[in-house]
C-alpha positions, -999 to 999 in steps of 0.1 A, spaced: 128 -160 -130 112 -178 -102 121 -167 -67 147 -193 -50 135 -204 -16 164 -185 7 147 -151 -13 115 -154 12 138 -162 42 164 -128 38 156 -102 61 167 -68 55 190 -61 79 220 -41 70 255 -42 92 263 -17 117 303 -20 109 320 -31 74 357 -35 76 376 -31 45 411 -45 43 435 -13 33 465 -34 23 448 -49 -12 433 -26 -39 417 -58 -57 405 -72 -22 390 -34 -10 372 -29 -49 361 -65 -45 347 -59 -8 332 -25 -21 312 -42 -51 303 -66 -27 286 -36 1 273 -19 -25 252 -49 -37 244 -57 -4 231 -26 2 215 -26 -21 197 -59 -16 189 -48 16 176 -12 6 151 -28 -19 132 -62 1 117 -33 24 80 -14 14 84 18 10 64 48 30 55 73 13 20 79 7 14 106 -18 -20 119 -22 -35 110 -56 -1 94 -75 5 63 -76 33 51 -64 59 18 -59 57 2 -25 84 -17 -25 67 -47 -24 73 -81 -48 47 -104 -54 47 -140 -70 21 -156 -78 17 -192 -98 6 -179 -140 29 -151 -138 67 -150 -149 89 -128 -123 77 -109 -99 47 -85 -96 57 -49 -79 23 -31 -61 17 3 -63 -4 30 -40 -26 57 -40 -43 77 -15 -76 92 -18 -86 120 10 -126 125 6 -141 153 26 -172 155 51 -196 122 40 -228 127 63 -252 92 78 -270 81 51 -250 89 17 -224 78 -5 -196 94 -18 -169 83 -48 -136 97 -61 -121 78 -90 -88 63 -87 -77 66 -124 -58 36 -124 -43 11 -148 -31 -18 -155 -43 -33 -123 -41 -69 -117 -57 -72 -86 -59 -50 -57 -40 -62 -26 -51 -38 5 -83 -15 8 -79 2 43 -83 39 51 -98 61 83 -123 82 90 -123 111 113 -152 119 131 -170 151 137 -166 153 170 -132 154 166 -123 129 191 -126 97 175 -117 84 139 -131 50 129 -116 21 102 -125 20 69 -139 -1 67 -166 -1 104 -183 -26 112 -200 -21 143 -211 -53 169 -248 -38 172 -265 -29 142 -261 -33 104 -270 4 98 -242 22 119 -217 2 96 -197 22 72 -187 1 34 -153 11 14 -152 -3 -19 -135 1 -57 -161 -1 -79 -171 2 -117 -196 28 -124 -204 40 -160 -175 26 -169 -151 46 -147 -133 26 -115 -142 49 -83 -135 42 -44 -163 45 -25 -175 52 5 -210 39 17 -228 56 51 -249 35 65 -286 53 82 -272 57 115 -240 59 107 -217 82 124 -213 115 100 -169 121 89 -156 153 90 -129 133 63 -117 101 58 -84 88 45 -85 56 17 -52 41 3 -49 17 -22 -31 -4 -28 -25 -28 -61 -7 -56 -84 1 -42 -116 10 -52 -150 36 -27 -155 
């Protein structure tokens, strides 16, 4: 089933108040059914704001892409890295199955000075070796999320990376 044009323009907004009829039980039942369906649709249209570490969760997004029947869902997983020194690489296995494509790869690094946080990937204007690369790669048959720190990059005390992907499940 392909989504209709109007499905992309409905908003996940709920009415503040619903006036139910108080004299006709059939009409009340009909209105209650409509209210429940309206609430379910609006709640399910919102992106789910749950970000657990090392656990795949549904984001609530639905993607409609050519070549696929119906909607595809996206999943999210959070990875926490320990210290990353300049000029080093740190990797963690993703454990992701049924991947169609990544939709978002992003994160944040905490600089060891305790007062600075940088986006990942980090690409400064001045010197290429100050950069910090964030990627997902297959190493020896294992899919890893990798942070590759340039030789003169910030020293990170920790990093958080979020992966979101289209799932075939």
